[in-house]
C-alpha angles and dihedrals in degrees: 000000000000113000137196107213108198113246092011105067093226112177108164134060128236153212127188127261124268149119123322100194110129110241137169124229086270087055095241123136118262133202114289131189126179135190146116134290115210107230099180135263092051096305117135122188117211113225140186120201112199129189137003135259145100096280129066133203122190113213122210117199128221133243117059087257106019100119127214093285088073089071110017101085096043095047097041093100088068088065091071094104102005142047120260117198115199123183140181111244114234113280096031143068113000097333123102113298115221136191097190107099092204089064095052100058129125090256091057091049092052091048089053091057087055089050091054091050092049093045091060093038091233118178112209097337121186115255124213118189130179122207109309087013090058087061089054092049091051091051093049096043091051091052094045108035095158093045099058132068122190121355125211119195112197111199090323130209114267113282090236131014093224115095102352102061092061090047092050090051093048088053092053093048090050090055096050126089121222087252093055092049092052095046090047093051090051094049091047097053112119091233088055099051092040092053101036108010101169094044088049090049095051092046090052094045094051091057096039095052089058092052095042100035137095128237118336089244094063105028093082091062093073110107102180118116119199087179092065095107137090122282087248092054093051091049089051090049092054098039102040119358100057099040092047096048093047092047091053097055090093096198095333099232112160101169095103092048092048091050089053093061109106100182131078119288130200111204112198118192131175111221090220093051112124088225108112113260088225089062092054088047088055092053088052092049097052099042110087100205104029132155112195120211114192114195120204116217090012125120133186088319098046091142089065099031093053103025094150088063103030104041097053089048091051091046093051092046091052091049093050091048091051092051094054 
């Protein structure tokens, strides 16, 4: 989820650095196919399909602006008996970069998810969304109740911006030291990310992971890397993708969309996540068929910080949903 850290002008979310090689739970390589999905008006979405099996889940990364590499390595064990389709959202990673803010809105991102589903001719795929991406999944699932199977929300964006965004921001500020705030402001300065975009990205991510993460003992397990993109792409993320997406939220209230989802939903929350507990409670209250998974020691990346606990639960949930 995007954040707005007071005094530091922080406008993009983060995950830590790490490997992006697809692996199963037995740590052996799995089948991988990459390419592009046409999304209309010249936009192409880079995708990576991992694994084999009769069932498919489409994975929607966080941010805005993370890229698929923020999730691919950590969720790869779920591809042991199914196909996972990851893709870079427009304006990030290896997908088409845009400068027109009207083409980088929430509505365009939701339509792109539909383009991925249509491209692969998927009938009722499972959808997995992390943080900001969970909000896109909720919007799509609400608009296409017969076209979506199970839904997994990994540490989702708050269900409404007011009052939870300010509370989330306050929690981050409370966790930061004065030195971190100063270092973050330096790394976030436009002159910095324009001149040395990837160095700026890594500096920001190092600080943010401390503020977003769970216990020190599990934080280092995260392998995702939102900085795994070209310098040009990261400049576009900072200059265009994030500001346009945030500006298009228009109040950011997802409660009615969540209430419209008819299929089963797994809600994963890290108990050390700075997201207010009341916000997660609200998600659980408005979702009609929800299973809530609470992860001790995990933060905003609990799925990666505690994979031995979260991934088997996600796998079992998806299997049960497929059997219904």
